[in-house]
DRENDO-1510 file (C-alpha; in Angstrom, 1 decimal, always signed):
<recs>
REC; n; res; u; v; w
REC; 1; UNK; +76.2; -59.2; -16.4 .
REC; 2; UNK; +73.6; -58.6; -13.8 .
REC; 3; UNK; +75.6; -55.7; -12.5 .
REC; 4; UNK; +75.7; -54.1; -15.9 .
REC; 5; UNK; +72.0; -54.6; -16.5 .
REC; 6; UNK; +71.1; -53.0; -13.2 .
REC; 7; UNK; +72.9; -49.8; -14.1 .
REC; 8; UNK; +72.2; -49.8; -17.9 .
REC; 9; UNK; +69.7; -46.9; -17.6 .
REC; 10; UNK; +72.2; -44.7; -15.8 .
REC; 11; UNK; +75.0; -45.6; -18.2 .
REC; 12; UNK; +72.7; -44.7; -21.1 .
REC; 13; UNK; +71.9; -41.4; -19.5 .
REC; 14; UNK; +75.5; -40.6; -19.0 .
REC; 15; UNK; +76.4; -41.7; -22.5 .
REC; 16; UNK; +73.8; -39.4; -24.1 .
REC; 17; UNK; +74.9; -36.5; -21.9 .
REC; 18; UNK; +78.6; -37.0; -23.0 .
REC; 19; UNK; +77.6; -37.4; -26.6 .
REC; 20; UNK; +75.7; -34.1; -26.6 .
REC; 21; UNK; +78.6; -32.5; -24.8 .
REC; 22; UNK; +81.1; -33.8; -27.3 .
REC; 23; UNK; +79.1; -32.4; -30.2 .
REC; 24; UNK; +78.4; -29.1; -28.4 .
REC; 25; UNK; +82.0; -28.6; -27.4 .
REC; 26; UNK; +83.4; -29.0; -30.9 .
REC; 27; UNK; +80.6; -27.3; -32.8 .
REC; 28; UNK; +80.9; -24.0; -31.0 .
REC; 29; UNK; +84.5; -23.1; -32.0 .
REC; 30; UNK; +84.0; -24.4; -35.5 .
REC; 31; UNK; +80.8; -22.4; -36.0 .
REC; 32; UNK; +82.3; -19.4; -34.1 .
REC; 33; UNK; +85.1; -19.2; -36.6 .
REC; 34; UNK; +82.6; -19.3; -39.5 .
REC; 35; UNK; +80.7; -16.4; -37.9 .
REC; 36; UNK; +83.9; -14.4; -37.6 .
REC; 37; UNK; +84.4; -14.6; -33.8 .
REC; 38; UNK; +87.9; -13.6; -32.7 .
REC; 39; UNK; +90.3; -16.1; -31.2 .
REC; 40; UNK; +90.0; -14.2; -27.9 .
REC; 41; UNK; +86.3; -14.7; -27.8 .
REC; 42; UNK; +86.6; -18.4; -28.6 .
REC; 43; UNK; +89.2; -18.7; -25.8 .
REC; 44; UNK; +86.7; -17.1; -23.4 .
REC; 45; UNK; +84.3; -19.9; -24.3 .
REC; 46; UNK; +86.7; -22.4; -22.7 .
REC; 47; UNK; +87.3; -20.2; -19.7 .
REC; 48; UNK; +83.5; -19.8; -19.2 .
REC; 49; UNK; +83.0; -23.5; -19.4 .
REC; 50; UNK; +85.7; -24.2; -16.8 .
REC; 51; UNK; +84.3; -21.5; -14.4 .
REC; 52; UNK; +80.8; -23.0; -14.8 .
REC; 53; UNK; +82.0; -26.5; -14.3 .
REC; 54; UNK; +83.9; -25.6; -11.1 .
REC; 55; UNK; +80.8; -23.8; -9.8 .
REC; 56; UNK; +78.7; -26.8; -10.6 .
REC; 57; UNK; +81.0; -29.1; -8.6 .
REC; 58; UNK; +80.7; -26.8; -5.6 .
REC; 59; UNK; +77.0; -25.8; -5.7 .
REC; 60; UNK; +75.1; -28.7; -7.3 .
REC; 61; UNK; +75.3; -30.9; -4.1 .
REC; 62; UNK; +73.4; -28.2; -2.3 .
REC; 63; UNK; +70.7; -28.1; -5.0 .
REC; 64; UNK; +70.4; -31.9; -4.9 .
REC; 65; UNK; +70.0; -31.7; -1.1 .
REC; 66; UNK; +67.0; -29.4; -1.5 .
REC; 67; UNK; +65.1; -31.0; -4.4 .
REC; 68; UNK; +66.5; -34.4; -5.0 .
REC; 69; UNK; +68.6; -36.2; -7.6 .
REC; 70; UNK; +66.0; -36.8; -10.4 .
REC; 71; UNK; +64.6; -33.3; -10.4 .
REC; 72; UNK; +68.1; -31.8; -10.4 .
REC; 73; UNK; +69.3; -33.9; -13.2 .
REC; 74; UNK; +66.2; -33.0; -15.2 .
REC; 75; UNK; +66.8; -29.4; -14.7 .
REC; 76; UNK; +70.5; -29.7; -15.7 .
REC; 77; UNK; +69.8; -31.6; -18.9 .
REC; 78; UNK; +66.9; -29.2; -19.8 .
REC; 79; UNK; +69.0; -26.1; -19.3 .
REC; 80; UNK; +71.9; -27.5; -21.3 .
REC; 81; UNK; +69.5; -28.3; -24.2 .
REC; 82; UNK; +68.1; -24.8; -24.0 .
REC; 83; UNK; +71.5; -23.2; -23.9 .
REC; 84; UNK; +72.4; -25.0; -27.1 .
REC; 85; UNK; +69.4; -23.7; -28.9 .
REC; 86; UNK; +70.1; -20.2; -27.6 .
REC; 87; UNK; +73.6; -20.5; -29.1 .
REC; 88; UNK; +71.8; -20.9; -32.4 .
REC; 89; UNK; +69.4; -18.0; -31.9 .
REC; 90; UNK; +72.1; -15.5; -30.7 .
REC; 91; UNK; +75.3; -15.8; -32.8 .
REC; 92; UNK; +77.2; -13.3; -30.6 .
REC; 93; UNK; +80.3; -14.1; -28.4 .
REC; 94; UNK; +78.9; -11.9; -25.6 .
REC; 95; UNK; +76.0; -14.3; -25.4 .
REC; 96; UNK; +77.8; -17.5; -26.1 .
REC; 97; UNK; +80.4; -17.0; -23.2 .
REC; 98; UNK; +77.8; -16.9; -20.3 .
REC; 99; UNK; +75.8; -19.6; -22.1 .
REC; 100; UNK; +78.9; -21.8; -22.1 .
REC; 101; UNK; +79.5; -21.2; -18.4 .
REC; 102; UNK; +75.9; -22.2; -17.8 .
REC; 103; UNK; +76.4; -25.4; -19.8 .
REC; 104; UNK; +79.5; -26.2; -17.8 .
REC; 105; UNK; +77.5; -25.8; -14.6 .
REC; 106; UNK; +74.8; -28.1; -15.9 .
REC; 107; UNK; +77.2; -30.6; -17.2 .
REC; 108; UNK; +79.0; -30.9; -13.9 .
REC; 109; UNK; +75.7; -31.3; -12.1 .
REC; 110; UNK; +74.4; -34.0; -14.5 .
REC; 111; UNK; +77.6; -36.0; -14.4 .
REC; 112; UNK; +77.8; -35.8; -10.6 .
REC; 113; UNK; +74.3; -37.1; -10.2 .
REC; 114; UNK; +74.8; -40.1; -12.6 .
REC; 115; UNK; +78.1; -40.9; -10.9 .
REC; 116; UNK; +76.7; -40.8; -7.4 .
REC; 117; UNK; +73.9; -43.1; -8.5 .
REC; 118; UNK; +76.4; -45.6; -10.1 .
REC; 119; UNK; +78.5; -45.4; -6.9 .
REC; 120; UNK; +75.5; -46.3; -4.8 .
REC; 121; UNK; +74.6; -49.3; -7.0 .
REC; 122; UNK; +78.2; -50.7; -7.0 .
REC; 123; UNK; +79.8; -52.6; -4.1 .
REC; 124; UNK; +83.4; -53.3; -3.2 .
REC; 125; UNK; +83.6; -56.3; -5.6 .
REC; 126; UNK; +82.0; -54.6; -8.6 .
REC; 127; UNK; +83.1; -50.9; -8.2 .
REC; 128; UNK; +86.2; -51.4; -10.3 .
REC; 129; UNK; +84.2; -53.0; -13.1 .
REC; 130; UNK; +81.6; -50.3; -13.0 .
REC; 131; UNK; +84.2; -47.6; -12.9 .
REC; 132; UNK; +85.9; -49.1; -16.0 .
REC; 133; UNK; +82.7; -49.5; -18.0 .
REC; 134; UNK; +81.5; -46.0; -17.1 .
REC; 135; UNK; +84.8; -44.5; -18.2 .
REC; 136; UNK; +84.8; -46.3; -21.5 .
REC; 137; UNK; +81.2; -45.4; -22.3 .
REC; 138; UNK; +82.0; -41.7; -21.6 .
REC; 139; UNK; +85.0; -41.8; -23.8 .
REC; 140; UNK; +83.1; -43.5; -26.6 .
REC; 141; UNK; +80.1; -41.2; -26.3 .
REC; 142; UNK; +82.3; -38.1; -26.4 .
REC; 143; UNK; +84.0; -39.4; -29.5 .
REC; 144; UNK; +80.7; -40.2; -31.3 .
REC; 145; UNK; +79.5; -36.7; -30.4 .
REC; 146; UNK; +82.5; -35.1; -32.0 .
REC; 147; UNK; +82.4; -37.3; -35.1 .
REC; 148; UNK; +78.8; -36.4; -35.7 .
REC; 149; UNK; +80.1; -33.1; -37.0 .
REC; 150; UNK; +81.6; -34.9; -40.0 .
REC; 151; UNK; +78.0; -35.8; -41.2 .
REC; 152; UNK; +77.0; -32.3; -42.4 .
REC; 153; UNK; +77.5; -28.6; -42.7 .
REC; 154; UNK; +78.3; -27.0; -39.3 .
REC; 155; UNK; +77.2; -23.6; -40.6 .
REC; 156; UNK; +73.5; -24.6; -40.6 .
REC; 157; UNK; +71.1; -25.1; -37.7 .
REC; 158; UNK; +70.8; -28.9; -37.7 .
REC; 159; UNK; +73.7; -29.8; -35.3 .
REC; 160; UNK; +72.4; -27.3; -32.7 .
REC; 161; UNK; +69.0; -29.0; -32.9 .
REC; 162; UNK; +70.4; -32.5; -32.8 .
REC; 163; UNK; +72.6; -31.7; -29.8 .
REC; 164; UNK; +69.6; -30.2; -28.0 .
REC; 165; UNK; +67.6; -33.3; -28.7 .
REC; 166; UNK; +70.4; -35.6; -27.3 .
REC; 167; UNK; +70.7; -33.4; -24.2 .
REC; 168; UNK; +66.9; -33.8; -23.7 .
REC; 169; UNK; +67.0; -37.6; -24.3 .
REC; 170; UNK; +69.7; -38.0; -21.6 .
REC; 171; UNK; +67.2; -37.1; -18.8 .
REC; 172; UNK; +64.8; -40.0; -19.8 .
REC; 173; UNK; +66.8; -43.0; -18.5 .
REC; 174; UNK; +67.3; -41.4; -15.0 .
REC; 175; UNK; +63.7; -40.2; -14.9 .
REC; 176; UNK; +62.4; -43.7; -15.6 .
REC; 177; UNK; +65.0; -45.5; -13.5 .
REC; 178; UNK; +63.7; -47.5; -10.5 .
REC; 179; UNK; +67.1; -47.3; -8.8 .
REC; 180; UNK; +67.0; -46.2; -5.2 .
REC; 181; UNK; +67.9; -42.5; -4.5 .
REC; 182; UNK; +71.6; -42.4; -3.8 .
REC; 183; UNK; +73.4; -40.9; -0.9 .
REC; 184; UNK; +74.3; -37.1; -0.8 .
REC; 185; UNK; +76.8; -36.0; -3.4 .
REC; 186; UNK; +80.5; -35.7; -2.7 .
REC; 187; UNK; +81.6; -32.0; -2.7 .
REC; 188; UNK; +85.0; -31.1; -4.0 .
REC; 189; UNK; +87.4; -29.9; -1.3 .
REC; 190; UNK; +90.2; -27.5; -1.9 .
REC; 191; UNK; +92.9; -27.1; +0.7 .
REC; 192; UNK; +95.9; -25.6; -1.2 .
REC; 193; UNK; +98.1; -25.5; +1.8 .
REC; 194; UNK; +97.7; -29.1; +2.7 .
REC; 195; UNK; +97.9; -30.2; -0.9 .
REC; 196; UNK; +101.2; -28.3; -1.3 .
REC; 197; UNK; +102.6; -29.8; +1.9 .
REC; 198; UNK; +101.5; -33.3; +0.7 .
REC; 199; UNK; +103.0; -32.9; -2.9 .
REC; 200; UNK; +104.3; -29.7; -4.4 .
REC; 201; UNK; +104.8; -31.5; -7.7 .
REC; 202; UNK; +101.1; -32.5; -7.9 .
REC; 203; UNK; +99.9; -28.9; -7.2 .
REC; 204; UNK; +102.2; -27.2; -9.8 .
REC; 205; UNK; +101.8; -30.0; -12.4 .
REC; 206; UNK; +98.0; -30.2; -12.2 .
REC; 207; UNK; +97.6; -26.4; -12.7 .
REC; 208; UNK; +100.1; -26.4; -15.6 .
REC; 209; UNK; +98.4; -29.5; -17.1 .
REC; 210; UNK; +95.1; -27.8; -16.8 .
REC; 211; UNK; +96.5; -24.8; -18.7 .
REC; 212; UNK; +97.8; -27.1; -21.5 .
REC; 213; UNK; +94.7; -29.3; -21.7 .
REC; 214; UNK; +92.3; -26.4; -21.4 .
REC; 215; UNK; +94.0; -24.4; -24.2 .
REC; 216; UNK; +94.1; -27.4; -26.6 .
REC; 217; UNK; +90.6; -28.7; -25.7 .
REC; 218; UNK; +89.1; -25.2; -26.4 .
REC; 219; UNK; +91.3; -24.0; -29.3 .
REC; 220; UNK; +92.6; -27.2; -31.0 .
REC; 221; UNK; +89.7; -27.0; -33.4 .
REC; 222; UNK; +90.4; -23.3; -34.0 .
REC; 223; UNK; +94.1; -24.2; -34.8 .
REC; 224; UNK; +93.0; -26.9; -37.2 .
REC; 225; UNK; +90.6; -24.6; -39.1 .
REC; 226; UNK; +93.0; -21.7; -39.2 .
REC; 227; UNK; +95.7; -23.9; -40.9 .
REC; 228; UNK; +93.2; -25.1; -43.5 .
REC; 229; UNK; +91.9; -28.4; -42.2 .
REC; 230; UNK; +88.4; -29.5; -43.2 .
REC; 231; UNK; +85.8; -29.8; -40.5 .
REC; 232; UNK; +85.9; -33.6; -40.8 .
REC; 233; UNK; +89.7; -33.6; -40.4 .
REC; 234; UNK; +89.3; -31.4; -37.3 .
REC; 235; UNK; +86.8; -33.8; -35.8 .
REC; 236; UNK; +89.1; -36.8; -36.5 .
REC; 237; UNK; +92.1; -34.9; -35.0 .
REC; 238; UNK; +90.3; -34.0; -31.8 .
REC; 239; UNK; +88.7; -37.4; -31.4 .
REC; 240; UNK; +92.0; -39.3; -32.0 .
REC; 241; UNK; +93.9; -37.1; -29.5 .
REC; 242; UNK; +91.4; -38.2; -26.8 .
REC; 243; UNK; +91.4; -41.8; -27.8 .
REC; 244; UNK; +95.2; -42.1; -27.9 .
REC; 245; UNK; +95.3; -40.4; -24.6 .
REC; 246; UNK; +93.0; -43.0; -23.1 .
REC; 247; UNK; +94.9; -46.0; -24.6 .
REC; 248; UNK; +98.4; -44.7; -23.6 .
REC; 249; UNK; +97.3; -44.5; -20.0 .
REC; 250; UNK; +97.6; -48.3; -19.6 .
REC; 251; UNK; +101.3; -48.6; -20.3 .
REC; 252; UNK; +102.0; -45.2; -18.6 .
REC; 253; UNK; +100.3; -46.5; -15.5 .
REC; 254; UNK; +102.3; -49.7; -15.5 .
REC; 255; UNK; +105.6; -47.8; -15.8 .
REC; 256; UNK; +104.6; -45.3; -13.2 .
REC; 257; UNK; +103.8; -48.1; -10.7 .
REC; 258; UNK; +107.4; -49.4; -11.1 .
REC; 259; UNK; +109.5; -46.2; -11.2 .
REC; 260; UNK; +109.3; -42.7; -9.7 .
REC; 261; UNK; +106.1; -41.2; -11.1 .
REC; 262; UNK; +107.9; -37.9; -11.4 .
REC; 263; UNK; +110.3; -39.4; -14.0 .
REC; 264; UNK; +107.2; -40.5; -15.9 .
REC; 265; UNK; +105.8; -36.9; -15.8 .
REC; 266; UNK; +109.2; -35.5; -16.9 .
REC; 267; UNK; +109.3; -38.0; -19.8 .
REC; 268; UNK; +105.8; -37.2; -21.0 .
REC; 269; UNK; +106.5; -33.5; -20.7 .
REC; 270; UNK; +109.6; -33.8; -22.8 .
REC; 271; UNK; +107.9; -35.8; -25.5 .
REC; 272; UNK; +105.0; -33.4; -25.6 .
REC; 273; UNK; +107.4; -30.5; -26.0 .
REC; 274; UNK; +109.2; -32.2; -28.9 .
REC; 275; UNK; +105.8; -32.6; -30.6 .
REC; 276; UNK; +104.8; -29.0; -29.8 .
REC; 277; UNK; +108.0; -27.7; -31.4 .
REC; 278; UNK; +107.4; -29.8; -34.5 .
REC; 279; UNK; +103.8; -28.6; -34.8 .
REC; 280; UNK; +104.8; -24.9; -34.3 .
REC; 281; UNK; +107.5; -25.2; -37.0 .
REC; 282; UNK; +105.5; -27.0; -39.7 .
REC; 283; UNK; +104.9; -24.9; -42.8 .
REC; 284; UNK; +101.9; -25.7; -44.9 .
REC; 285; UNK; +101.4; -29.1; -43.1 .
REC; 286; UNK; +99.1; -31.7; -44.7 .
REC; 287; UNK; +96.1; -33.0; -42.8 .
REC; 288; UNK; +97.6; -36.5; -42.2 .
REC; 289; UNK; +100.8; -35.0; -40.8 .
REC; 290; UNK; +98.9; -32.7; -38.4 .
REC; 291; UNK; +96.5; -35.5; -37.3 .
REC; 292; UNK; +99.4; -37.9; -36.5 .
REC; 293; UNK; +101.4; -35.4; -34.5 .
REC; 294; UNK; +98.3; -34.0; -32.7 .
REC; 295; UNK; +97.3; -37.5; -31.8 .
REC; 296; UNK; +100.7; -38.2; -30.3 .
REC; 297; UNK; +100.4; -34.8; -28.5 .
REC; 298; UNK; +97.0; -35.8; -27.1 .
REC; 299; UNK; +98.4; -39.1; -25.9 .
REC; 300; UNK; +100.9; -37.3; -23.8 .
REC; 301; UNK; +98.7; -34.5; -22.3 .
REC; 302; UNK; +95.7; -36.7; -21.6 .
REC; 303; UNK; +97.9; -39.2; -19.7 .
REC; 304; UNK; +99.4; -36.7; -17.3 .
REC; 305; UNK; +96.4; -36.1; -15.0 .
REC; 306; UNK; +96.1; -39.6; -13.6 .
REC; 307; UNK; +99.8; -39.8; -13.0 .
REC; 308; UNK; +99.6; -36.6; -11.0 .
REC; 309; UNK; +96.6; -37.9; -9.0 .
REC; 310; UNK; +98.4; -41.2; -8.3 .
REC; 311; UNK; +101.6; -39.3; -7.2 .
REC; 312; UNK; +99.6; -37.1; -4.8 .
REC; 313; UNK; +97.9; -40.1; -3.3 .
REC; 314; UNK; +101.2; -41.8; -2.9 .
REC; 315; UNK; +102.0; -39.2; -0.3 .
REC; 316; UNK; +98.5; -38.7; +1.2 .
REC; 317; UNK; +97.5; -40.0; +4.6 .
REC; 318; UNK; +95.1; -43.0; +4.7 .
REC; 319; UNK; +91.5; -41.8; +4.3 .
REC; 320; UNK; +92.3; -38.6; +2.4 .
REC; 321; UNK; +91.9; -40.0; -1.1 .
REC; 322; UNK; +88.7; -38.2; -1.9 .
REC; 323; UNK; +89.9; -34.9; -0.4 .
REC; 324; UNK; +93.1; -35.1; -2.4 .
REC; 325; UNK; +91.4; -35.9; -5.6 .
REC; 326; UNK; +88.7; -33.3; -5.2 .
REC; 327; UNK; +91.3; -30.6; -4.4 .
REC; 328; UNK; +93.4; -31.5; -7.5 .
REC; 329; UNK; +90.3; -31.4; -9.6 .
REC; 330; UNK; +89.6; -27.8; -8.5 .
REC; 331; UNK; +93.2; -26.8; -9.2 .
REC; 332; UNK; +93.0; -28.5; -12.6 .
REC; 333; UNK; +89.9; -26.4; -13.3 .
REC; 334; UNK; +91.7; -23.2; -12.4 .
REC; 335; UNK; +94.3; -24.1; -15.0 .
REC; 336; UNK; +91.7; -24.8; -17.7 .
REC; 337; UNK; +90.4; -21.3; -17.2 .
REC; 338; UNK; +93.8; -19.7; -17.7 .
REC; 339; UNK; +95.0; -21.8; -20.7 .
REC; 340; UNK; +92.3; -20.8; -23.3 .
REC; 341; UNK; +92.6; -17.1; -22.5 .
REC; 342; UNK; +96.4; -17.1; -22.7 .
REC; 343; UNK; +96.5; -19.2; -25.9 .
REC; 344; UNK; +93.8; -17.2; -27.6 .
REC; 345; UNK; +95.6; -13.9; -26.9 .
REC; 346; UNK; +98.9; -15.2; -28.3 .
REC; 347; UNK; +97.2; -16.8; -31.3 .
REC; 348; UNK; +95.5; -13.5; -32.1 .
REC; 349; UNK; +98.8; -11.6; -31.8 .
REC; 350; UNK; +100.9; -14.1; -33.8 .
REC; 351; UNK; +99.7; -17.2; -35.5 .
REC; 352; UNK; +97.6; -20.3; -35.0 .
REC; 353; UNK; +100.6; -22.4; -34.0 .
REC; 354; UNK; +101.1; -20.1; -31.0 .
REC; 355; UNK; +98.6; -22.5; -29.3 .
REC; 356; UNK; +101.5; -24.9; -29.0 .
REC; 357; UNK; +103.8; -22.2; -27.7 .
REC; 358; UNK; +101.5; -21.9; -24.7 .
REC; 359; UNK; +101.3; -25.6; -24.1 .
REC; 360; UNK; +105.0; -26.0; -24.5 .
REC; 361; UNK; +105.7; -23.3; -22.0 .
REC; 362; UNK; +103.4; -25.0; -19.5 .
REC; 363; UNK; +105.2; -28.3; -20.0 .
REC; 364; UNK; +108.6; -26.8; -19.7 .
REC; 365; UNK; +107.7; -25.2; -16.4 .
REC; 366; UNK; +106.3; -28.6; -15.2 .
REC; 367; UNK; +109.5; -30.5; -16.3 .
REC; 368; UNK; +111.8; -28.0; -14.6 .
REC; 369; UNK; +109.9; -27.8; -11.4 .
REC; 370; UNK; +109.6; -31.6; -11.2 .
REC; 371; UNK; +113.4; -32.0; -11.8 .
REC; 372; UNK; +114.1; -29.6; -9.0 .
REC; 373; UNK; +111.7; -31.3; -6.6 .
REC; 374; UNK; +113.4; -34.7; -7.3 .
REC; 375; UNK; +116.5; -33.2; -5.6 .
REC; 376; UNK; +114.4; -32.3; -2.6 .
REC; 377; UNK; +112.5; -35.5; -1.9 .
REC; 378; UNK; +113.5; -39.1; -2.4 .
REC; 379; UNK; +111.3; -41.4; -4.4 .
REC; 380; UNK; +109.0; -44.0; -2.8 .
REC; 381; UNK; +109.4; -47.7; -3.1 .
REC; 382; UNK; +107.0; -49.7; -5.1 .
REC; 383; UNK; +105.4; -51.1; -2.0 .
REC; 384; UNK; +104.7; -47.6; -0.7 .
REC; 385; UNK; +102.8; -46.5; -3.8 .
REC; 386; UNK; +99.0; -46.4; -4.3 .
REC; 387; UNK; +97.5; -48.2; -7.3 .
REC; 388; UNK; +97.4; -46.3; -10.6 .
REC; 389; UNK; +93.9; -46.1; -12.1 .
REC; 390; UNK; +93.3; -44.5; -15.5 .
REC; 391; UNK; +91.2; -41.4; -15.5 .
REC; 392; UNK; +89.9; -39.9; -18.7 .
REC; 393; UNK; +89.9; -36.1; -18.2 .
REC; 394; UNK; +89.8; -33.1; -20.5 .
REC; 395; UNK; +88.4; -31.0; -17.8 .
REC; 396; UNK; +85.0; -32.2; -18.7 .
REC; 397; UNK; +85.0; -35.9; -17.8 .
REC; 398; UNK; +85.8; -35.8; -14.1 .
REC; 399; UNK; +83.8; -34.7; -11.1 .
REC; 400; UNK; +84.2; -35.3; -7.3 .
REC; 401; UNK; +81.9; -38.2; -7.7 .
REC; 402; UNK; +84.3; -39.8; -10.3 .
REC; 403; UNK; +86.8; -40.0; -7.4 .
REC; 404; UNK; +84.2; -41.5; -5.2 .
REC; 405; UNK; +83.6; -44.2; -7.7 .
REC; 406; UNK; +87.3; -45.0; -7.9 .
REC; 407; UNK; +87.8; -48.4; -6.2 .
REC; 408; UNK; +90.8; -46.9; -4.3 .
REC; 409; UNK; +88.4; -44.8; -2.3 .
REC; 410; UNK; +87.1; -48.0; -0.6 .
REC; 411; UNK; +90.6; -49.1; +0.1 .
REC; 412; UNK; +91.5; -45.8; +1.7 .
REC; 413; UNK; +88.4; -45.8; +3.8 .
REC; 414; UNK; +89.1; -49.3; +5.0 .
REC; 415; UNK; +92.6; -48.3; +6.0 .
REC; 416; UNK; +91.2; -45.4; +7.9 .
REC; 417; UNK; +88.8; -47.5; +9.8 .
REC; 418; UNK; +91.5; -50.1; +10.5 .
REC; 419; UNK; +93.7; -47.4; +12.1 .
REC; 420; UNK; +90.8; -46.1; +14.1 .
</recs>
């Protein structure tokens, strides 16, 4: 209890940031559709977010080094709040896309600062508990933010103002916190050649998973509205997909710790493809049917990333946990830039269900490549595997500092020191 109380202010700041982000991320495609934005423009919003998020992971540590954690977090939260108000003032896709990139940059920076602070406050005994509480708060806050959209009309100005207020509130807990200034932020490292040598499956699968998750995370709401779902149903659909994805990670992790993780990836990919085929073939589907199938779809796609990270770390050398996780995060971000653009183009040319043609194509490639790789490398024994740890990621809930908070990072560092 004392551990939780000591980090309550930081958890509150993170929760408010994620709540505003959840509302912001769902409001833009819904309002963009009402304003007549094309699917291509809406897809570019997702690509812009991903580009800004990656830039934030790379550049914010240098900003923090110059002006400190508290000032940087205040700047990030303030700019995010301003960008949401500018979305309201300028209802044009050519303005929204760079604003979305700016928000992605700020969001990455804010999340990294909170996570580094939490990591500093935790020790080896409490890090796992802190990591779990932080993950659940972020998940719950994102869900609450999305569900706020069910309380009113998204075509007005209220939700933009409310979101901006929540962004502004998120800077207060850290500004008033008496916690000691944390150590420098962890920078994401991308070494594609070494990652490929370590685990080709992880490299290919994480990019393809990013394509799938980025496409759905950006355009899932567009699909829902295009087929006639009400705004409330869209919010429920997107929230349930994330929640089911979080819940399924527990049994998925238990299974992947006991059998070849590549088999688990293949199984999830095949289940996702079946659901994608069903969703693409449904004619005049009811809201309940769509929500059920999309929730199952979310359960599959949002459970893949932690399996991929665990598989990569199974083959990584001791002490390379953070480098491996940071590199995979960057590759995942590349996929989340590609997915929305590809899906938006196909949806514009054909139909809303084309969203699931893109995700199914990504999963098919992942399954085929993983099957081929299983013929090239034998599976590891249970004793040789690293521990599976659930990670909630939509491309927006993970930063390099998230990996630093993972209790496995301490284990790998201790192994490295023991070898030395």
